[in-house]
N, C-alpha and C positions, 0 to 999 in steps of 0.2 A: 675246369670250371666257365660260366657264362664270361665273363672278364677276360683269362686267356685264352679263350676262343677268339673274343673281340679284336685283343690286341695280336694274335697269329694275322686276323683277316685285315687290320693294317698294317702290318711289315710288310703282306705277301702286297697289299697293293701299291708301297713307297718301292718295294724291289722290282715288281712288274714296269712300274711307271722309268726306272732306273735301266730296265732292260731294253726299254723302247725309246729312251734316249727323251721322254717328257719330262721336263725340267721343273715341271709348277703341279702339285697335285690340289685342285680346291677341296675345302673342307667349311665348316659352319661351326661357329665357338657355342655351339649350345641357346636350346633354346629354353629360358628359366621357366617352369609352372606359374611361378608367382612373386612377388616383391620385387626388390630393384635388382637392374641386371647388374648394377656394378658390384653387389654381393657375391656375385657369382663367378668372380675373377678369378679367385685361388683354386678355386675348385675347375675351373675350366684350363687353370696352367697346369696342376697336378697330372690332369687326363695329357694333355697335351705334352707336355714339356719330354717324356718318353719318344712321344712318337717324333717328333721335332730331333732329339739326336739323331734317331733312326736314319729320319730323311737327309740330315747333315751325313753321316755314312757314307749315303747312299746319291749322295750331292743330288738332292731334290729339293727343292722347296715345296713348304706348305702355305695357301693363299686363303685367309678366311675371309668369305663375302661378308661385304658390310650392309648387312642387312638389318632392318629395323628391330624383327622376334628375335635375334639374339643378342648374346652378350656385347660382339663387338661392332656395335653400331652407331660411334660417333668418338670422334677423336678424342675425349677424355677416357673413354675404354678400352682404345687402341692403344694409349701410352699405357696404361694399367695394366695390359697384356704384355704389351712388351718388358716392362719392367719386370714381372712375374714371370717370363718365359725367356730364360737369357739367350737363347739360342735364335740367331739372326736369319735361320732359315724359317722363321716364322713372320709372314707377312699380309700383304691386305689383297685380294680380288676388287678392285677399287670399280665403285659404281657409283656416278654421278646422278644418277637418278635418285638413287636413295637418299641423299643429302639435299638435293636439291627442296624438296619437300620442306625437310627439317628445317628450310633456312642455314644449312651450314655451308660453308662460303666453299666452293668444292675447289677452285681454282687455288685456293690456297693452300687445300688441303695435298691438294698435289706436289704442291713445292715442298710445304713441310714433310709429307712423307714419303716421297719420291724413293729413297733408298730401300722402302719396304712397299713399292708398288710391285708385284710381281704376274700378275692378271688381270685385265680390264673389262668391265662388262658395259659393251654399247649399247644404252638404253637412257631415251629422252622423259620428262616428265612434263605431261601438260597442267597448269594451274587453271581450272574452271574459276574465273574468278566473280561469274553473277552466282557460285552457291559458295563462294568463302567469303562475299561478302553480307550473304543472307544468313550464313549458318556460323562463320567464325572458323578459328583454328580448330579449334576443340571438337568439330563436329567432323564425318566421316563424306566422303564424296566429293572433295572439293579439288582433287588432285586425282593425275590416273598417269599409270607407264604408256609412254609410247614409243615408237621405230623414232631413231637417230631423225633428227629435223622436223618433225611434226611437237615437239615441246618445247621447252624451253633453255636445254644446255644451249651453251654458246662452244658449240662444237669446235669452230678455228681456234679458238681461245683454250679450248679444253687441250685440244693437241699439240698446241705450243706448248701448253704447261711440261705435256708428258713428253715433250722432245727437251725440252728444257734442263729437266731431270733426270735425262741418258735413259729415257723408257722405248725399248727397241723390241718387241713382244707383243704377242697379241691385241686386237680388239672383237671380242666374239659379242655377236648382236646376239641381244638377248631378246625374247620376241614376246613381250606382254601385253602386246597395242591389241586391245579390246575392237577396235575399229577395222583391224587390217585380217585378213583370211593368213596361215603360216605364210604361204607362199609367196604372197602379196609383198608382205610384212618384210620377209628377207630382201626380196628383190630392191623394195625400194630403198628401206636400210642401206642394202650395198651400193647401190646407186649413188646415195646422199652421201656416204663416207669417203666413196671414191673422190669426190669432190672437191672433200677438205682436206687428207691423209696426203701428206707429203715425206 
């Protein structure tokens, strides 16, 4: 049936990652159609528990992207998911840009969840204060994603916090900057990060 085919495909992804010495597989913790995201935690946990077990058997970790549209969008939902899924192989693809515009302290979050940060997206957030002052927090269009260095993330402090918790893996530039071409954005982002990564 469909569910069995999906499980087979997911198992093969985990097994391929292990064979290629890829230690982390990125995932999304489900995008609810309606209602509170917190109400879907048990469903996500039931879905991912056997995948996490299979990944653990193969020495692979699963990193949930911390995206607002998904169940894993803030620290309370991370706590709920980590409590519901016993495997320590479930963690975060940590992206400070998704926390910044929610007014969540991303530096505090790094220090609190350091042992669960398996992968990091390097993406910035710019606050458009003129639009925010006019329309308020509940409106749209008062923030946008930028290449690292063109927003408000404190990158030296962020890199230092990652070092403090022992993170020594990938900083993956995620290019969603509406003002830069694909090539320019990656070049500018890389140039900026080279100046702050130590």
